[in-house]
N, C-alpha and C positions, 0 to 999 in steps of 0.2 A: 387607031385602037388606043383606048385609055388603060392605064395601069391601075387596077383596083386594089393593089396591095396596100398603098398608103391609106386609101379610104377604109379598108378593112382594119388596118392598124389603128386608125382614129376611133373606129367604132369599138374595137376591143379596149382601147385606153379609156373610153368614156365609161365603160362598165367597171373599171377599177375604182375601189373606194379610196379617196384621198386620205393621206395620213393626217391625223389631227394632232398637232403639236405646236407650241409657241415657237416663234421664229428664232428665238435665242436658245432653243433646247440644247444644242450641241455645246454651248458655252456655260449655260446656267443649270442645265439638267431638266429632268433626270438624264444622267449620262450613260452612254454605252461604255463598257470596260475599255474600249480602244481610245476613248476620249478622256478618261479619268486621270486626274493628277496623282502623283505619288504622294500618299499621305496615310496615316493610320486609319484603317477601316475595321469594322467587325465583319468578318467573312462568313456569309451564310450560303455559300454556293452560288445560287442564281442572283443573289443580291449582296451588295456591300453597303453597310450603314456607317455613316459618320458618327462616332461617339460624341455625346454632349453632356455637360454637367446637368444632373437632375432628370435625365431621360431614362426611362425604363423600357425594356424590350421584352415582349412575350411572344413565344412561338405558338401558333395555332396548329394543333395536331388533329388529323382526321381519326376518329375513334377506331373505325373498322380496319383501316390500312396502316395506321400508326405513322403515316407520312406527314411531314410538315406542309401545310397548305397555304399559310400566310404568316406574316410577321406584323405584330402590332407594336407601334411605338407610342408610349405615353409621355407627354411632356406638357407641363404648365396647364393642367386641367383639360387637355384635349387628347384625342387618340387619332392615330393614322394607321390604318391596316393596309399593308402592301401585298400585292400579288403580281408577279411577273408572268406574262404569257408569251409563247412563241407566236410569231406573225410572219407573213410573207415579206420578202425584201421590197416588193414593188407597191404594196398597198397597205392601208391601215385597217385595223380591226376594231378600234375604239367605237366607231359609229354603230356598226351592227351589234357589238356587245352591249352598248348602251340601250339599244332597242330591246334586246332580250331581257336585260336587267329591269327595265321599266315595266315590261309585261309581267315578269315574275313578281315584282313588288306590288303591282296593282292587284294581281291575283290574291296576294296575301292580305289585301285590305289596306295597303299604304296609299297615301295621297302623294303623287309624284309630279314634280315640275321639271322640265328641261330648260335650263337657262344658260346664258353666257357667263362664265366665271373667269377666274384669273388665268386659266390654262386653255380656255375654249369652252365648248359645250360640256355641261355637267348636269347631273341629276341631283335634285334636292328632294328628299322624301321625309315623310313623317310616318314612322312605323308604329303599329299598334302593339303595345306591350301588355299582355294579360287583359282580362276582362275589365278591370277597374284602373289599370295603370295609365299614366300620362303618355301621350304619344311621344316617341323618341325621334328626334331630328337627326338626319345624317346627310352628308354630301358625298356623292360618288364622282370621283374625277378619274381621268385617264389620259395618257399621252402615248402616241405611237412613236417608237424609235426605229432604228435599223434592225429589222428582223425580230422585234419584240414590241409588246405593249405593256406598260406599267399601269395598274389600276390601284386607286386608293379609296378607302372608305374612311371618311372623316367623321368623328363623333365627339361627344362632349361639348365644351364651350365653343369650339371652332365651328360646330354645325350651325350655330345661330349668330355668333359675333363675328363681324367682318375683319376686325383687327386680328382676332385669334385665328380666323380662317387663313389670313395671309401668312401667319407664322407656321400654320400646319402645312400649307402649300410649299413654303420654303423648306420644311423638313422633307416633304415628298420629293422636291427637286434636288435635294442634296444626295439622293440615293443613286447608286451605280447598279446597272443591270448587266449581269454576266450571262449572256445567252449561250455561249459555247458554240462549237462547230457541228455538233451532232444534228442530223436531220430530225426535225420535229414537226408534227402536223400543226397548222394554225390553231390558236386558242388552247393549246395544251400548256398546262402549268410548267414553267421552267423549274427544275428540281431545286429544292431548298434543303439546307442541312443545319444542324446545330453548330454554333461556332466552337472552334477548338479552344479558344480563350477569349475573354472579353476584357 
């Protein structure tokens, strides 16, 4: 008599979506709060941001609910919009989220490519802006961490220029995600709040 438990376990494991993250994520970032060094941060609840000279920070607020849904960092002609999402401990959500984003963007008339970037698979899109406007280029990156996924929308010069893109990715990787211990469904936005002081 053969034991099918191991076979079943293998089949279940194959259905899990692998986490998508650079091998050095736990050292270089984006970091989990349990991995972060002690240093000054701007505390936004679900995210901690390293302050830098010349960097501006903007909180994106949903009009209807008045909740903060993203944080946009502006630095050296580029922008990085950050959103942290809850994720399961055992699998990643960046791959399925990427598929959903691609479909949404294409429905809106954007041209979208999925390519290997500095952090793994990413989307590069050209968005239509108004009837006569020039298409706007963006890169969408994501990294799966322990029980969270951090998504970044890169715009401005870094969307087209590789050197600027590397600097924007470095900004993204310096971020700390504070998932908290409360149960949250996968893909739910980790709550953000305005900083007490900057």
